[in-house]
C-alpha positions in Angstrom: 37.3 7.4 6.5 33.8 6.3 5.7 31.2 4.5 8.1 29.8 1.3 7.1 26.5 3.1 6.5 28.5 5.6 4.0 29.9 2.5 2.4 26.6 0.4 1.6 25.0 3.5 0.6 27.6 3.9 -2.0 27.2 0.4 -3.1 23.4 0.7 -2.9 23.5 3.9 -5.6 25.7 2.2 -8.0 23.7 -0.9 -8.1 20.5 0.8 -8.8 20.5 4.4 -9.5 18.0 6.7 -8.1 14.9 7.4 -10.5 14.3 10.9 -10.7 10.5 11.6 -11.2 9.0 14.7 -12.6 6.6 17.0 -11.0 3.7 15.4 -12.7 4.8 11.7 -11.9 4.9 12.9 -8.1 1.6 14.2 -8.7 0.6 11.0 -10.1 2.0 8.9 -7.3 0.6 10.8 -4.2 -3.0 11.1 -6.0 -2.7 7.1 -6.2 -1.7 6.9 -2.5 -5.0 8.8 -1.5 -7.3 6.9 -3.5 -5.6 3.9 -2.1 -6.1 5.2 1.5 -9.5 6.1 0.7 -10.3 2.6 -0.8 -8.9 1.0 2.0 -10.7 3.2 4.6 -14.2 2.5 2.6 -13.6 -1.1 2.9 -12.4 -1.2 6.7 -15.7 0.7 7.5 -17.8 -1.6 5.7 -16.2 -4.9 7.1 -16.1 -3.6 10.9 -19.4 -2.7 10.7 -20.3 -6.3 9.8 -17.8 -7.4 12.5 -19.5 -5.7 15.1 -23.0 -7.3 13.8 -21.2 -10.9 13.8 -19.7 -10.0 17.3 -23.2 -9.0 18.8 -24.4 -12.3 17.3 -21.9 -14.3 19.2 -20.9 -16.1 15.7 -17.4 -16.9 16.3 -16.6 -18.3 12.5 -18.0 -15.2 10.8 -15.7 -13.0 13.3 -12.7 -15.4 11.9 -13.7 -15.1 8.2 -14.6 -11.2 8.3 -11.0 -10.6 9.9 -9.4 -12.7 7.2 -11.4 -10.8 4.6 -10.2 -7.7 6.0 -6.7 -8.4 5.6 -7.0 -10.2 2.5 -8.7 -7.1 0.9 -5.9 -4.6 2.4 -3.2 -6.4 0.6 -5.4 -7.0 -2.7 -6.2 -3.0 -2.8 -2.4 -1.8 -1.9 -1.0 -4.5 -4.4 -3.4 -2.9 -7.0 -2.2 0.6 -6.2 1.5 -0.3 -6.4 1.4 -2.0 -9.8 -0.1 1.5 -10.8 2.5 3.1 -9.0 5.1 1.5 -10.6 3.6 1.8 -14.0 3.7 5.9 -13.3 7.7 5.5 -11.9 8.4 3.9 -15.5 6.9 6.1 -17.4 9.6 8.5 -19.5 8.3 12.1 -18.7 
């Protein structure tokens, strides 16, 4: 007798079969993930430096704006790289 988890996984496999990636695609995906992390870290370093300056100056409005900008830029960078990674996944090897 199969567990509910096993049954759910079977149904999932029927609805959307797993995609086999080539070694080249895996390498490209890993490279894109690395680039994404680097870009996010770069922006975080810059904006956190600006955030420290705003906190030291006591500018609460600038602090809030910079925090929003940091969240927004993280999402934007992640979305850009997710699109690139999806394009790699869709390419036929």
